[in-house]
C-alpha positions in Angstrom: 0.0 0.0 0.0 1.5 3.4 -1.0 1.3 6.3 1.3 -1.5 8.0 -0.5 -3.6 4.9 -0.4 -2.7 4.5 3.3 -3.9 8.0 4.1 -7.2 7.5 2.3 -7.7 4.1 3.8 -6.9 5.4 7.2 -9.3 8.2 7.1 -12.0 6.1 5.5 -11.7 3.3 8.1 -11.7 5.9 10.8 -15.1 7.0 9.7 -16.2 3.3 9.7 -14.8 3.0 13.2 -16.8 5.9 14.3 -19.9 4.4 12.8 -19.3 1.2 14.7 -18.8 3.0 18.0 -21.3 5.8 17.8 -23.7 4.9 15.0 -23.2 8.2 13.2 -20.7 10.0 11.1 -22.1 13.5 11.6 -19.7 16.4 12.1 -19.1 17.6 15.6 -20.8 20.7 16.9 -18.7 23.8 17.6 -17.1 23.7 21.0 -17.8 26.2 23.7 -15.1 28.0 25.4 -13.4 26.6 28.5 -14.5 27.4 32.0 -12.0 29.0 34.4 -14.2 28.5 37.4 -13.0 26.3 40.3 -15.8 23.9 41.0 -16.5 21.1 43.5 -14.0 18.9 45.2 -13.3 15.6 43.5 -14.4 12.3 45.1 -11.0 11.7 46.8 -12.4 11.6 50.4 -15.3 9.3 51.1 -18.9 10.0 51.9 -20.3 9.2 55.3 -21.6 5.8 54.3 -18.5 4.6 52.6 -16.9 1.2 53.4 -14.1 1.1 55.9 -11.0 1.1 53.6 -12.3 4.0 51.5 -11.3 6.5 54.2 -8.3 8.8 53.8 -4.9 7.4 55.0 -2.3 8.8 57.4 -0.5 11.0 54.9 -1.1 14.5 53.5 -0.9 14.3 49.7 1.3 16.3 47.3 0.8 16.8 43.5 3.3 17.7 40.8 3.2 17.8 37.1 5.9 16.7 34.6 6.3 15.6 31.0 7.8 12.4 29.7 9.1 12.3 26.1 9.5 9.3 23.8 11.7 9.9 20.8 11.0 8.6 17.2 7.3 7.9 17.4 5.2 7.8 14.2 2.8 10.8 14.3 -0.2 9.1 12.7 -2.1 12.2 11.8 0.8 14.6 11.3 1.1 14.6 7.6 4.1 16.4 5.9 2.5 18.3 3.0 5.7 18.1 1.0 6.0 14.3 1.1 2.4 13.4 2.0 3.8 11.0 4.6 3.3 10.9 8.4 6.1 12.5 10.3 8.1 10.8 13.0 9.3 12.7 16.0 9.0 13.1 19.8 5.8 12.2 21.6 5.3 14.2 24.7 3.0 12.9 27.5 2.1 15.2 30.4 1.9 13.3 33.7 0.6 14.0 37.1 2.2 12.6 40.2 0.6 12.2 43.6 2.7 11.2 46.6 2.7 11.2 50.4 3.7 14.7 51.4 5.5 16.3 54.3 4.7 19.8 55.7 1.8 21.4 53.8 1.3 24.5 55.9 0.7 27.5 53.7 0.4 25.6 50.4 -2.4 25.8 47.9 -4.6 22.9 47.0 -4.2 21.5 43.5 -6.5 22.7 40.8 -7.3 20.1 38.0 -8.7 20.6 34.5 -11.2 18.2 33.2 -12.0 17.8 29.6 -15.1 16.9 27.6 -15.3 15.7 24.0 -18.6 16.3 22.2 -20.3 13.3 20.6 -22.0 14.3 17.4 -25.0 12.2 18.3 -25.8 14.6 21.2 -24.9 18.1 20.2 -24.5 20.5 23.1 -23.0 23.7 21.6 -22.9 25.6 24.9 -21.4 22.8 27.0 -17.8 23.7 28.0 -14.9 21.8 26.6 -13.0 22.0 29.9 -13.5 23.1 33.5 -11.5 23.2 36.7 -12.0 21.2 39.9 -10.3 21.4 43.3 -8.3 18.5 44.8 -7.4 17.5 48.3 -3.7 17.3 47.3 -1.3 20.2 47.9 0.5 21.6 44.8 4.3 21.0 44.8 4.3 19.9 48.5 7.6 18.6 49.9 8.1 14.9 50.1 7.4 12.8 53.2 10.8 12.1 54.8 10.7 8.3 54.9 9.8 6.7 51.5 9.9 3.3 49.8 6.3 3.5 48.6 4.8 1.2 46.0 4.2 2.7 42.5 0.8 2.8 40.9 0.2 3.8 37.2 -3.2 5.1 36.2 -4.3 4.7 32.5 -7.4 6.8 31.8 -10.2 5.9 29.4 -10.9 7.2 25.9 -10.9 11.0 25.6 -10.1 11.5 29.3 -6.9 13.0 30.7 -4.4 12.6 33.6 -6.9 13.6 36.3 -9.8 11.3 35.2 -9.0 8.9 38.0 -8.0 11.5 40.6 -10.5 10.1 43.1 -8.2 7.1 43.2 -4.9 8.9 42.9 -5.3 11.2 45.9 -6.9 8.5 48.1 -4.1 6.0 47.4 -1.4 8.5 47.9 -2.7 9.3 51.4 -2.3 5.6 52.2 1.4 5.3 51.2 1.4 4.9 47.4 3.1 7.0 44.7 0.6 7.4 41.9 1.4 8.5 38.3 -1.1 9.3 35.6 -0.2 10.2 32.0 -2.4 12.2 29.7 -2.5 10.1 26.6 -3.5 13.1 24.5 -6.3 11.3 22.6 -7.6 14.8 21.5 -5.6 17.5 19.8 -7.5 20.8 19.2 -6.0 21.1 15.7 -7.4 17.7 14.5 -10.0 17.9 11.7 -13.0 15.9 12.6 -11.6 15.4 16.0 -14.2 13.0 17.3 -13.7 10.6 14.4 -10.0 10.6 14.6 -9.3 10.4 18.3 -10.5 6.8 18.8 -8.4 4.9 16.3 -5.4 7.0 17.3 -5.9 6.1 20.9 -6.3 2.4 20.1 -3.0 2.4 18.3 -1.1 4.4 20.9 -2.5 3.2 24.2 -0.4 0.1 24.9 2.8 1.7 23.5 2.3 4.8 25.7 1.5 2.8 28.8 4.5 0.5 28.5 6.8 3.6 27.9 5.4 5.4 31.0 5.9 2.3 33.2 9.5 1.7 32.0 10.4 5.4 32.3 9.0 5.9 35.8 10.6 2.7 37.1 14.0 3.8 35.7 13.5 7.2 37.4 12.7 5.5 40.7 16.0 3.6 40.4 18.1 6.6 39.5 19.7 9.1 41.9 18.8 12.1 39.8 15.0 12.2 39.9 13.3 14.0 42.7 11.3 11.0 43.8 14.3 8.6 43.8 14.3 7.0 47.2 10.6 7.7 47.6 9.4 4.9 45.4 9.9 1.1 45.6 10.5 0.1 42.0 10.0 -3.5 42.9 6.3 -3.0 43.7 4.3 -1.7 40.7 0.6 -1.8 39.9 -1.3 -0.7 36.8 -4.9 0.5 36.8 -6.6 0.8 33.5 -10.1 2.2 32.7 -12.1 1.4 29.5 -9.7 1.9 26.6 -6.9 2.3 29.2 -7.9 -1.1 30.4 -7.4 -2.5 26.9 -3.8 -1.1 26.9 -3.3 -2.4 30.4 -4.3 -6.0 29.4 -1.8 -5.8 26.5 1.0 -4.5 28.7 0.3 -7.2 31.3 1.0 -9.9 28.8 -2.0 -10.5 26.4 -1.0 -9.8 22.8 -3.8 -8.5 20.5 -5.3 -11.0 18.1 -4.5 -9.7 14.6 -7.4 -11.6 13.2 -10.0 -10.0 15.5 -12.7 -7.5 14.4 -11.0 -4.8 16.5 -7.6 -5.2 14.8 -9.2 -5.1 11.4 -10.4 -1.5 12.1 -6.8 -0.2 12.0 -5.5 0.2 8.5 -1.9 0.2 7.1 -0.6 -2.5 9.5 -0.3 0.1 12.2 -1.3 -2.3 14.9 0.2 -5.5 13.4 3.4 -5.3 15.5 1.3 -5.4 18.7 -0.5 -8.6 17.7 0.3 -12.3 18.4 0.6 -12.8 14.6 3.5 -10.3 14.2 6.7 -11.6 12.6 8.6 -9.0 14.6 6.5 -8.2 17.6 6.9 -5.0 19.5 8.1 -5.5 23.1 5.1 -4.2 25.1 4.9 -6.6 28.1 6.2 -5.0 31.3 8.3 -7.2 33.5 7.8 -4.7 36.4 4.1 -5.3 37.0 3.0 -7.0 40.3 -0.7 -6.2 40.2 -3.3 -5.3 37.6 -6.6 -3.5 38.1 -9.2 -3.1 35.3 -12.2 -0.8 35.6 -14.9 -1.4 32.9 -12.1 -2.7 30.5 -12.9 -2.3 26.8 -11.7 -4.7 24.1 -12.8 -8.2 25.0 -16.5 -7.9 24.0 -17.7 -9.9 21.0 -17.7 -7.2 18.4 -14.1 -6.3 19.2 -12.6 -9.5 20.7 -9.0 -8.2 20.7 -7.7 -11.0 23.0 -7.7 -14.7 22.4 -8.1 -17.2 25.1 -4.4 -18.3 24.8 -3.2 -14.7 25.1 -5.2 -13.9 28.2 -3.8 -17.0 29.8 -0.3 -15.3 29.6 -1.3 -12.8 32.3 -0.1 -14.1 35.6 -0.1 -11.1 38.0 -2.9 -10.8 40.6 -5.8 -9.1 38.9 -8.9 -7.2 40.1 -11.7 -6.3 37.7 -14.6 -3.8 38.2 -17.6 -4.2 36.0 -21.1 -2.8 35.4 -23.7 -5.5 34.9 -25.4 -3.5 32.1 -22.3 -2.0 30.4 -23.3 -1.3 26.8 -19.8 -0.2 25.8 -17.4 -2.7 27.2 -20.0 -5.5 27.6 -20.3 -7.7 30.6 -20.5 -11.5 29.9 -18.2 -11.2 26.9 -16.2 -8.3 28.3 -15.1 -8.2 32.0 -16.5 -11.7 32.8 -14.6 -13.2 29.9 -11.4 -11.5 31.1 -12.0 -12.7 34.6 -12.5 -16.3 33.5 -9.6 -16.4 30.9 -6.9 -14.4 32.5 -4.3 -16.8 33.7 -3.6 -15.3 37.2 -3.9 -17.7 40.1 -5.4 -14.8 42.1 -8.1 -12.8 40.5 -11.3 -11.0 41.5 -14.4 -9.6 39.7 -16.5 -7.0 41.5 -19.8 -6.3 39.7 -22.0 -3.2 40.3 -25.5 -4.7 39.6 -27.6 -2.5 37.2 -24.7 -0.2 36.5 -23.4 0.7 33.1 -20.0 1.9 31.8 -19.6 5.0 33.9 -17.6 3.6 36.7 -15.0 6.5 36.9 -17.1 9.4 38.4 -16.0 12.9 37.9 -17.2 16.4 38.9 -19.2 18.1 36.1 -19.6 21.9 35.7 -22.6 23.9 37.0 -25.5 23.5 34.7 -24.5 20.2 33.3 -27.7 18.6 34.5 -29.6 20.8 32.0 -28.2 18.6 29.2 -29.7 15.0 29.1 -26.4 13.6 27.8 -24.0 15.9 29.5 -22.8 13.4 32.0 -22.9 10.2 29.9 -20.0 8.0 30.7 -19.2 9.6 34.0 -22.5 9.4 35.9 -24.5 6.2 36.2 -28.3 6.4 36.0 -28.7 4.1 39.0 -25.6 4.4 41.2 -24.5 7.5 43.1 -21.1 8.7 41.9 -19.8 8.9 45.5 -20.8 5.2 46.1 -19.1 4.0 43.0 -15.9 5.9 43.9 -16.0 4.8 47.6 -16.4 1.1 46.8 -13.5 1.3 44.4 -11.3 3.1 47.0 -12.2 0.4 49.5 -11.5 -2.7 47.3 -8.5 -1.2 45.5 -6.9 -0.4 48.9 -7.5 -4.0 50.1 -6.2 -5.5 46.9 -3.0 -3.3 46.6 -2.3 -3.7 50.3 -2.5 -7.5 49.8 -0.7 -7.7 46.5 2.0 -5.1 47.0 2.4 -4.7 50.8 1.8 -8.4 51.6 -0.8 -7.4 54.2 -2.4 -10.8 55.1 -5.3 -9.0 56.9 -6.4 -7.3 53.7 -7.3 -10.5 52.0 -10.3 -11.0 54.2 -12.0 -7.9 52.6 -11.6 -9.6 49.2 -13.0 -13.0 50.1 -16.4 -12.5 51.8 -18.3 -15.7 52.7 -21.2 -14.8 50.3 -20.9 -13.8 46.7 -23.9 -11.5 46.6 -23.6 -8.7 49.1 -27.3 -8.5 49.6 -27.4 -12.0 51.0 -25.0 -11.3 53.8 -26.5 -11.3 57.4 -25.5 -8.7 59.9 -24.0 -10.1 63.1 -26.3 -9.7 66.1 -25.0 -7.2 68.6 -26.9 -5.5 71.4 -24.7 -2.4 71.2 -24.3 -1.9 67.5 -24.6 1.6 66.0 -25.1 2.9 62.5 -21.4 3.7 62.4 -20.3 0.2 62.9 -18.5 -1.7 60.2 -19.1 -5.4 59.7 -16.2 -7.2 61.4 -13.3 -8.7 59.5 -12.6 -12.4 60.0 -15.7 -13.0 62.1 -17.3 -16.5 62.1 -20.6 -15.0 63.2 -21.2 -12.7 60.2 -21.7 -13.3 56.5 -22.0 -9.6 56.0 -19.3 -8.2 53.7 -16.4 -7.2 55.9 -15.8 -3.4 56.2 -19.3 -2.3 55.1 -21.8 -0.6 57.3 -25.2 -2.2 57.9 -27.6 -1.8 55.0 -24.8 -0.5 52.8 -23.5 -3.8 51.3 -26.1 -4.0 48.5 -26.1 -4.2 44.7 -22.7 -5.9 44.5 -21.3 -9.3 43.7 -17.7 -10.4 44.2 -16.2 -13.4 42.5 -12.8 -14.6 43.8 -10.3 -17.1 42.6 -7.4 -17.6 45.0 -4.6 -20.1 45.3 -5.4 -23.3 47.2 
């Protein structure tokens, strides 16, 4: 295929990809200007009815911003007008870093910028393209004096950015983790037909970017020159991926894409071939540093995409925790997260299902007036579940899982293996002096209620667990 054919094929198949994902190829509506207002606080600290391990840890939290640069990357949509060929060059990825902080007296709390990409199906010409929210972390705070904290990488979903999972980032940093989130830059303001182009570009780049960030940050943790050298334990690394970020995370954890799958066929010009199991010269994308994998509504396993074969998923051996919505119409359920849970080869794996929930399992703060738009919060607000409840349940279980997998906390495993699969079937232990503030006890033979949940709060959830004998 010559370069002209490649470009036409690429743009043509991009439109087909959009049609497959959004059922329309209409041009996007004009974007409104960004908001500069500081809005509500993100869901970093739990609501009053949260489960036990969702609560803030012992550390204050600091936040810093940096950029990592990978040389010699193909710029898929950066066409040189003189040669009509895509240029190669540096790929810059902004990253946010959250960490246990020292003295924060007099410091300002971090301000984060959220983004929104318009879907042509639901035009909202006055809806802002970005807005600010306030975090609990302190900007550029000094490091805590004693370090050696596990490293957690966050991979956001399609069209998100580095603060899409801030409710996890700040919460985990308060508990003694260093958390790093790249902005995968799915969206570039100069892109023509930005909505049509951002998805296939993200699909091609996501695993490559995720692998590069992990390798770069582990190398920095092992160096003597980076500011967090000595703060991070590079031998304890976890990866958390949401939606399309979950697709890349599965690839980096060890499952090569299936080059004969429907999803792989959407990408023209062989641009994803070297990431597949059929590649003659496969790209090295599996990270040897991973010790734990967390997937939130992971995209890519469902039948109409089916990027991962059974044999490739069996190659993933690190402990894995998957969060899923029972009615997820984007990533699927039985052929999506359930399939991943059943076929991933890890000896220790878990599947937490939000019953009646959809794909929006990464809640974020929306701007004032967003509720005036019927589709303004699609993907980040579930129609059944409260956003705070979704966030708090994740904070609870991710804390237990990472404490168990990375910190070897034997006590934490009890939160991951309740005696009943369906939370609603658990029976509260009888106690004459119980109060509404009590949590169900951990390791009690008298209770089948899910450990760490308050009475009447362990509902609408199921937890499947596979653990070594």
